[in-house]
N, C-alpha and C positions, 0 to 999 in steps of 0.2 A: 163372692165379696163385693160390697157396694159401697157407695160414697167416692166415687170418681177415680180409683185407681187401682193395680193390681193385675191379677188374671182373672179376666172376665171372658165366658164363652169363648176361651179358646184364644182369645188375643192379650198380650200382655201390652198395658199402658192404659191411656185414660183420654177421654174426650180433649184435654188441653194437652197431652203429649202423645201423639199418633205414633203407632207403631211403625217400625221402619218397613215399607213399601218395597223390599228387596226380593230376588227371586227365589221363588219355593220350589226347590227342586223335588218336592212331594206331588206336585202338579205336572204333567209330563207336558203340557204346552209351553211350560217356562223352563223344560231343560235345555231348549234349544240355545240359549246363551253361552252353554259352557259345552255344545255339542262338536265332535268332531276338531277342526282346526283352532276353532274360536276357544277353546278348552286352552291351546297353548298360547294363544296371545294373552289370554287373561292370566295366566300365569307368568308368563314374560313380563308384562307391566307390575305384576305385583313382585315381582323377586327384583325389577330396577327399583321401584319405589321402596321395598325393604332396604335395600343396599342403601338408598340414599338416608332414610330414616335413621338406620342404625349408623350411620356415616356423623349424621349429626348430633345424636345420642352420644357417641364413641367423643366426638368433640369437645362436648358439653363438658364431659366427665374428665377432659384431659384439660381443660378450661379452668374449672372448678373442683378440685379433686376431693374427696372427702378421706380428712385424716383416721384413721383405725380408731375405732370405738365412738367415733362421730355423728351427730346426729346426719344423715344423708340425704341434706338439703338438694343438690344439683338431681339426683335421681326424683325428689318429690316434685319439685318444680317442673322438671322435663315430663313428667306423667300428667300432673295436672296441666300444665298447658296443652301438652296433646290431647288430653280429652275434651278441652276447650275447644281446639280444632276440630276434633271430630264432632262436637256440637254444630259448629259453624257450616262445617261440611255438610252434615246430615239436613239441615235446613236448605241450603241452596241447592243440595244436588238432590236428595232423596225425596225430599216433599215436593219438589216439582218445580221449585224456584227458577232454577235455571237448567236449560237444555243443553246438553254439554255431550260429548263422546260417551258412548258406554265405556271405555276403558280408564276414564278419569276417575271414576268413584274406586275401582278396584286398584289403580295406582296411587290416587292418594290417601284413600280410607283404610285399606289393610294392608297396602306396601307401606308407603311413606310414614304415616301415622303410628300404623301398628310396629313398624319397625324402629320408630324415635320413641313410642312409649314402651316401657320395659317391665314385664311383670318376673322375669327370671332376675334381674338385677334388683328389684324391689325385695324378692325373698333372699336374696344371698345379703343385702344390708339387712334385715330382718334378722338374721342367722349371725351376722358380725356382731351387732349388738348384743342380741342372746349371749355370744359364746366370750362378748367382752363383758358379760357380768351386767349388763343393763337391759333386763328386762321390761322393766315400766318404759323405758325409752322406745324397746322394740314394739311392747303394744300400742303404745302412743303413736308410734309411726304407720303401723298398721291402719289403725282406726284414722289418723289424720289423713293419709293417703287415701283411703276408701272414701272418707266425707270429702275432700277435696276434689276427687276426681268426679264423684257425683254432681257437687256442687258446679263444678267448671262445665260439663255438658250440660246441665241444666240451664246455666246463666248465660252461657254462650249462645245457647238455642234460642234462648228468649229475648236475648238482646239481637240476635240477628232476624229473627222473627218480626221485631218491632223497627231494626234498620232498613230493611226490606219490603215491609209492607206484608199484605194478606198474601200468605202462600196458597195458590189453588194447584190440586193435581191435574195434570194434562187431560 
């Protein structure tokens, strides 16, 4: 495929949107990050972050509950907001904009934001709409969530790059 996007040469992305430079566990030299006791440190921060993120999502659902059969706006907003925050985080940390402790990214990205955003609740909300007899709303919810999440990541990353200036890898 050519034209600036998609899967090219084993890499996903384009010149405009860089590939996440995370650890590639297929490369033996990069496995050290999760070797021995480091694995347990990474798992511990992911768990702590996940608990915090899931608690925040649960709080949002309690503050703004969705009536049975209604469009699940709270889950939608949480997922789109979380995806936008992931876009900000990836620019600041993964693209080399900030030098942070190696456990910050798993804590915030995988833990907090992974626990905050929720595919499981999204799926249950979709099924609730279908079971309530509103298949068009369910399909609209599925499409709107996907589009909103992708747009949020892209826009947040673009705005963050603009705000922090050119980001160069170390």
